[in-house]
N, CA and C of each residue as an Amber inpcrd file, in Angstrom:
protein
   369
  82.4010000 106.1080000 102.4660000  81.4020000 107.3430000 102.7730000
  80.0320000 106.7970000 102.5360000  79.1020000 106.5710000 103.9030000
  77.8540000 105.9130000 103.3930000  76.7400000 106.7620000 103.2640000
  75.4330000 106.6690000 102.4050000  74.1280000 107.7680000 102.6370000
  73.8190000 108.0490000 103.8270000  73.9120000 107.1980000 104.8790000
  73.7230000 107.7310000 106.5520000  74.5870000 108.6600000 107.0470000
  75.9300000 108.6210000 106.4820000  77.0330000 109.6450000 106.3780000
  76.5370000 110.8030000 105.9590000  76.2520000 111.4290000 105.1750000
  75.9770000 112.1460000 104.4500000  74.6750000 112.8430000 104.2920000
  73.2400000 112.0150000 104.9310000  72.1350000 112.1530000 105.5530000
  72.5040000 112.9400000 107.0250000  73.6690000 112.5160000 107.6980000
  73.7580000 112.7540000 109.4710000  74.1280000 114.2180000 108.7650000
  75.0020000 114.1510000 108.1370000  75.9970000 115.3910000 107.9000000
  75.0650000 116.6400000 107.0510000  74.5540000 116.0930000 106.3100000
  73.5830000 117.6500000 105.5600000  72.4650000 117.8770000 106.9770000
  71.5600000 116.9270000 107.7160000  70.9480000 117.3300000 108.5200000
  71.3310000 118.2540000 109.5970000  72.3650000 118.3420000 110.1640000
  73.5350000 118.8280000 110.9730000  73.4500000 120.0910000 110.5460000
  73.0130000 120.7830000 109.0980000  72.9640000 122.0860000 109.0270000
  72.0150000 123.0230000 109.3440000  72.1720000 123.8630000 109.7250000
  70.6540000 125.0370000 109.5970000  69.7920000 124.4830000 109.0130000
  68.3390000 124.6970000 109.7530000  66.9170000 125.0520000 108.3760000
  67.1470000 123.8880000 107.2670000  67.7980000 122.2940000 107.3750000
  68.0360000 122.0150000 106.7120000  67.0460000 120.6670000 106.6020000
  66.0450000 120.3120000 105.5520000  65.4900000 119.2470000 105.9230000
  65.4000000 118.0640000 104.7920000  64.8240000 117.1750000 104.9320000
  64.9660000 115.6300000 103.7670000  63.5960000 115.8710000 103.1770000
  63.8420000 115.4010000 101.8400000  62.4050000 115.2840000 101.0610000
  62.4380000 114.2860000 100.0350000  61.3330000 113.8320000  99.3150000
  61.4780000 112.8020000  98.7470000  60.4480000 113.8990000  97.3500000
  60.6800000 114.9700000  96.7200000  59.9840000 115.4880000  95.9180000
  59.3130000 115.1700000  94.7290000  60.3390000 114.3450000  94.2090000
  60.3450000 114.1490000  93.1080000  59.5980000 112.4190000  92.5880000
  60.1050000 111.4620000  93.5960000  60.0630000 110.3510000  93.2110000
  60.6610000 109.7560000  94.7410000  60.4750000 108.7250000  94.9240000
  60.6660000 107.6830000  96.3170000  61.6900000 107.2580000  95.9430000
  62.7310000 107.4240000  95.1090000  64.0690000 106.8380000  94.6920000
  65.1840000 108.5070000  95.7720000  64.8330000 109.5130000  95.0230000
  65.6860000 110.5790000  94.8730000  65.9790000 111.2610000  96.6350000
  66.6860000 111.2120000  97.1900000  66.8690000 111.9890000  98.2200000
  67.0220000 113.0770000  98.4790000  66.3110000 114.3990000  98.6440000
  66.8180000 115.4900000  98.3740000  66.7630000 116.0680000 100.0580000
  67.8290000 117.1530000  99.9450000  68.0340000 117.8830000 101.2210000
  68.1740000 119.3490000 101.0760000  67.3130000 120.1410000 101.2430000
  66.5770000 121.3350000 101.0960000  67.5670000 122.6750000 102.7740000
  67.7010000 124.0320000 102.4390000  67.6910000 124.5890000 103.0070000
  66.8790000 125.7190000 102.8830000  65.6180000 125.7320000 103.8000000
  64.4270000 126.9850000 103.8420000  64.0100000 126.3170000 102.2810000
  63.7210000 125.2710000 101.9870000  62.9490000 125.0740000 100.5970000
  63.6280000 124.8610000  99.6390000  64.9200000 125.4180000  99.4500000
  65.8280000 125.4300000  98.0280000  66.8250000 124.3110000  98.6040000
  66.6800000 123.5340000  97.2050000  67.6250000 121.9020000  97.0120000
  69.5040000 122.3490000  97.3740000  69.7790000 121.9720000  97.8080000
  71.4590000 121.5530000  97.8940000  72.1180000 120.6980000  97.5330000
  71.1240000 119.3920000  97.7510000  71.7310000 117.7670000  97.4780000
  70.7870000 117.1090000  96.8900000  71.4470000 116.3000000  95.9640000
  70.1820000 115.3640000  95.3110000  70.7530000 113.9070000  95.7590000
  70.2100000 112.9050000  96.1760000  71.0280000 111.7410000  95.9180000
  70.4190000 110.9130000  95.1840000  69.8450000 109.8840000  94.2210000
  69.2810000 108.8100000  93.8490000  69.9680000 107.3040000  94.3960000
  68.9420000 107.1500000  95.6510000  69.2920000 105.9500000  96.5330000
  69.6200000 104.2510000  95.9040000  68.6280000 104.0770000  94.7140000
  68.6120000 103.0250000  93.4670000  70.0060000 102.6580000  93.2480000
  71.0030000 104.0920000  93.0650000  72.0720000 103.9560000  92.4950000
  73.0070000 103.8150000  93.6550000  72.9280000 104.1580000  94.4850000
  73.5330000 103.5100000  95.9220000  73.5520000 102.3680000  96.3620000
  72.1890000 101.5110000  96.4030000  71.9060000 100.0420000  96.4420000
  72.5320000  99.1300000  95.5040000  72.6950000  99.8440000  94.4740000
  73.4090000  99.1580000  92.7500000  75.1530000  99.4100000  93.4430000
  75.5360000 100.0550000  94.2970000  77.1280000 100.1620000  94.2550000
  77.8860000 101.3440000  93.4260000  76.6760000 102.3340000  93.0190000
  76.7910000 103.1160000  92.2080000  77.3270000 104.9650000  93.0640000
  76.9150000 104.5420000  93.9840000  76.8830000 105.9100000  94.7190000
  76.5720000 107.3060000  93.9240000  76.2530000 108.6180000  93.8920000
  76.4790000 109.8380000  93.6770000  75.5860000 110.3070000  94.1220000
  76.1850000 111.4460000  94.4310000  75.7110000 112.8760000  94.7050000
  75.4690000 114.1760000  93.8920000  74.2850000 115.0720000  93.5870000
  74.2280000 115.8480000  93.0690000  74.2910000 117.3880000  93.9050000
  75.5770000 118.4290000  93.5820000  75.1970000 119.0800000  94.1360000
  75.5460000 120.3460000  93.8240000  75.1210000 121.8230000  93.9060000
  75.2230000 122.7720000  93.4250000  77.0310000 123.9530000  93.6250000
  77.0140000 124.4510000  92.4530000  78.6420000 124.6310000  92.4040000
  78.7210000 125.7520000  92.0310000  79.4070000 126.7790000  92.1940000
  80.0170000 128.1620000  91.9350000  80.3560000 127.6410000  90.1990000
  79.6310000 128.3020000  89.4450000  80.2160000 127.6760000  88.0040000
  81.7260000 127.8240000  87.3310000  82.3940000 128.6750000  87.9240000
  83.9380000 128.3960000  87.7040000  84.6180000 127.2510000  88.7260000
  84.1510000 126.7680000  89.5850000  84.4730000 126.0540000  90.5090000
  84.3320000 124.7080000  89.8680000  83.3550000 124.2500000  89.8600000
  82.5800000 123.2820000  88.8510000  83.6180000 123.5040000  87.7750000
  83.4100000 124.3730000  86.8410000  84.8580000 123.4250000  86.2480000
  85.8500000 123.3200000  86.2590000  86.5760000 124.1250000  87.0620000
  87.7950000 123.5960000  87.7130000  87.5650000 121.8440000  88.5970000
  86.4140000 121.9330000  88.8030000  86.4380000 120.4780000  89.8640000
  86.8730000 119.1740000  88.6820000  85.3130000 119.7100000  88.0140000
  85.7790000 118.6180000  86.4040000  86.7820000 118.4110000  85.8330000
  87.6400000 119.4740000  85.6470000  88.9370000 119.0880000  85.0280000
  89.9730000 117.9070000  85.7920000  89.8860000 118.2390000  87.0610000
  90.5280000 117.6580000  87.9430000  89.9300000 116.2140000  88.2370000
  89.2740000 116.4550000  87.9730000  88.3680000 114.8130000  88.7130000
  87.5210000 113.9280000  87.8010000  87.9910000 112.6210000  87.4430000
  87.2590000 112.0200000  86.5080000  85.3910000 111.6780000  87.2550000
  85.8120000 111.5800000  88.7760000  84.5480000 111.6480000  89.0930000
  83.6840000 112.3710000  89.3840000  83.6780000 113.5660000  88.7530000
  82.8710000 114.5360000  88.9640000  82.5270000 115.5580000  87.7620000
  81.6870000 115.0720000  87.2250000  80.8520000 115.6570000  86.0720000
  79.5740000 116.6020000  86.5430000  79.1630000 117.0760000  85.0890000
  77.7840000 117.7620000  84.8520000  76.8020000 117.5950000  85.2120000
  76.2930000 118.4330000  86.1050000  74.4410000 117.5110000  86.9100000
  73.9360000 116.6770000  86.1350000  73.5700000 115.3300000  86.7090000
  72.5930000 114.8940000  86.0770000  71.2770000 115.3450000  86.4690000
  70.4350000 115.4680000  85.0410000  69.2010000 115.9390000  85.1280000
  68.8300000 117.8160000  85.9690000  69.9260000 118.1720000  86.1340000
  70.2340000 119.5990000  86.5120000  70.9710000 120.3810000  85.3860000
  70.8580000 121.5450000  85.7610000  71.2860000 123.3100000  85.3510000
  73.2210000 122.5770000  85.2740000  73.6290000 122.0660000  84.2110000
  74.9410000 122.0620000  84.2870000  76.1140000 123.1400000  84.5470000
  75.5370000 124.2890000  84.5460000  76.2910000 124.8170000  84.3380000
  76.6200000 125.2150000  86.5110000  75.8120000 125.2820000  87.1600000
  75.2270000 125.2280000  88.5730000  75.6480000 124.0030000  89.3110000
  74.9660000 122.9470000  88.7980000  75.3270000 121.5190000  89.6480000
  76.2700000 120.3570000  88.8780000  76.6720000 119.5580000  89.8450000
  77.9460000 118.8600000  89.2590000  77.2170000 117.6180000  90.2230000
  77.3650000 116.4430000  89.3370000  77.0240000 115.2280000  90.1580000
  78.6010000 114.3630000  90.4190000  78.6690000 113.9300000  91.6890000
  79.9770000 113.7250000  92.2510000  79.6190000 112.0230000  92.4780000
  80.1840000 110.9560000  91.4080000  80.2170000 109.5680000  91.5660000
  81.1040000 109.4030000  92.8830000  80.6700000 108.3430000  94.0920000
  81.2660000 108.5310000  95.1530000  82.2050000 106.6220000  95.1290000
  81.4330000 105.7640000  94.3490000  81.6760000 104.4740000  94.1990000
  83.2900000 104.5680000  93.6690000  83.9030000 105.6360000  92.5700000
  85.3490000 105.8180000  92.3800000  86.3510000 105.5580000  93.3710000
  85.9760000 106.2580000  94.9210000  86.7940000 106.5670000  95.6310000
  88.0730000 107.4590000  95.4900000  87.8870000 107.8720000  94.8060000
  88.4930000 109.7810000  94.2610000  89.0120000 110.2680000  95.2090000
  87.7870000 110.9640000  95.8890000  87.6500000 112.3030000  96.5920000
  87.8200000 111.8190000  98.0480000  88.3370000 111.8880000  98.5540000
  88.2320000 111.4080000 100.8470000  86.7340000 112.1450000 100.9640000
  86.6030000 111.3420000 101.9390000  85.2630000 111.8750000 102.5640000
  85.2790000 113.0260000 102.9400000  86.5150000 113.3310000 103.8320000
  86.1460000 115.3900000 103.8740000  86.2200000 116.1000000 102.7040000
  86.7310000 115.5790000 101.5450000  86.4440000 116.8070000 100.3290000
  85.2560000 117.0860000  99.9230000  84.5920000 115.2920000 100.0010000
  83.0910000 115.1890000  99.8970000  82.1010000 116.1270000 100.9280000
  82.4690000 116.4850000 102.1850000  82.0700000 117.1200000 102.9650000
  82.3410000 118.3870000 102.6320000  82.8990000 118.9080000 102.2180000
  83.4610000 120.3110000 102.0720000  82.3290000 120.5410000 101.0040000
  82.5690000 119.7070000  99.7850000  81.7440000 119.9350000  98.2580000
  80.2240000 120.3400000  98.8390000  79.4710000 119.1400000  99.9400000
  78.3020000 119.2370000 100.2340000  78.3690000 121.0340000 100.7070000
  79.1790000 120.9490000 101.9410000  78.9020000 122.3200000 102.4000000
  79.1490000 123.6160000 101.8530000  79.9110000 123.7250000 100.3060000
  80.1660000 124.2150000  99.5350000  78.6710000 124.3550000  99.0710000
  78.0020000 123.2940000  98.6920000  76.9520000 124.0790000  97.8700000
  75.4250000 124.2770000  98.4650000  75.4710000 123.8930000  99.9570000
  74.5330000 124.4850000 101.0670000  75.4190000 125.4090000 101.1340000
  76.4010000 126.3490000 101.1220000  76.1210000 127.7650000 101.0430000
  76.4810000 129.1810000 100.0700000  75.9570000 128.1300000  99.0570000
  76.2650000 128.8710000  97.7500000  74.5670000 128.9970000  97.4750000
  73.5070000 128.0680000  98.1560000  72.1920000 128.1600000  98.6330000
  71.7170000 129.4630000  99.4820000  72.0190000 129.2220000 100.6240000
  71.8590000 130.2410000 101.3810000  72.6330000 131.6140000 101.0180000
  73.5700000 131.2030000 100.2820000  74.4840000 132.6590000 100.0800000
  73.4970000 133.6950000  98.8340000  72.8280000 132.9990000  98.3890000
  71.7240000 133.1170000  97.3470000  70.4900000 133.6350000  97.6150000
  69.8460000 133.5440000  98.7470000  69.1940000 134.3920000  99.6270000
  68.9540000 135.4870000 100.2290000  67.6810000 136.6490000  99.9080000
  68.2680000 137.7800000 100.4550000  68.2410000 138.3230000 101.8530000
  69.0860000 139.1990000 101.9360000  70.0200000 139.4380000 103.4430000
  69.1540000 139.4480000 104.5340000  67.8790000 140.3580000 104.0860000
  66.6070000 140.3470000 104.5330000  66.2230000 138.7900000 105.3560000
  66.3340000 137.4590000 104.0250000  65.8780000 136.3100000 104.7550000
  67.0130000 135.5650000 105.7800000  68.1640000 135.5770000 105.3010000
  69.5010000 135.7490000 105.9660000  69.2720000 136.0120000 107.1650000
  68.9460000 136.8620000 107.5540000  69.4840000 137.8350000 109.0790000
  67.9590000 136.9760000 109.4540000  66.5300000 137.3630000 108.5710000
  65.7230000 136.4730000 109.7680000  65.7270000 135.1730000 109.9950000
  66.2640000 134.0020000 108.6860000  66.7060000 132.8660000 110.1380000
  68.1800000 132.6670000 111.1190000  68.6410000 133.5060000 111.0310000
  69.7270000 133.4060000 111.9500000  71.3580000 133.3240000 110.6910000
  71.4580000 133.3450000 109.4030000  72.2700000 133.4960000 109.1770000
  73.1200000 134.2750000 109.1960000  72.8460000 135.5390000 109.5110000
  73.7130000 136.8070000 109.7280000  73.0470000 137.3760000 111.0710000
  74.3940000 137.9990000 111.1890000  73.7040000 138.7660000 112.8970000
  73.3980000 140.2890000 112.1470000
């Protein structure tokens, strides 16, 4: 899985933008201004690809206990964020995309019902 695969997958999600709000290295994906994924590009270039994703706290603990390549979020709230090390090839591309979708949905579901309705996430 390449950074471009992840980038295209994230950008196809409704109301998603890509930014570099912290530095020139950390590619960030946001839904309506709220972060759901962070990718340190220099690590990708060194062959140590990773992505940090929001996660339900209980699910985050479950994933960390099951997979060596999933750790508490680097430079993030360890309760709500996981860093997934992709270079290990422990996780299938399909599962990685599911984790990205979970992160995106966690952010959308935290929005108020009014916001979700306004931006077409609810009918």
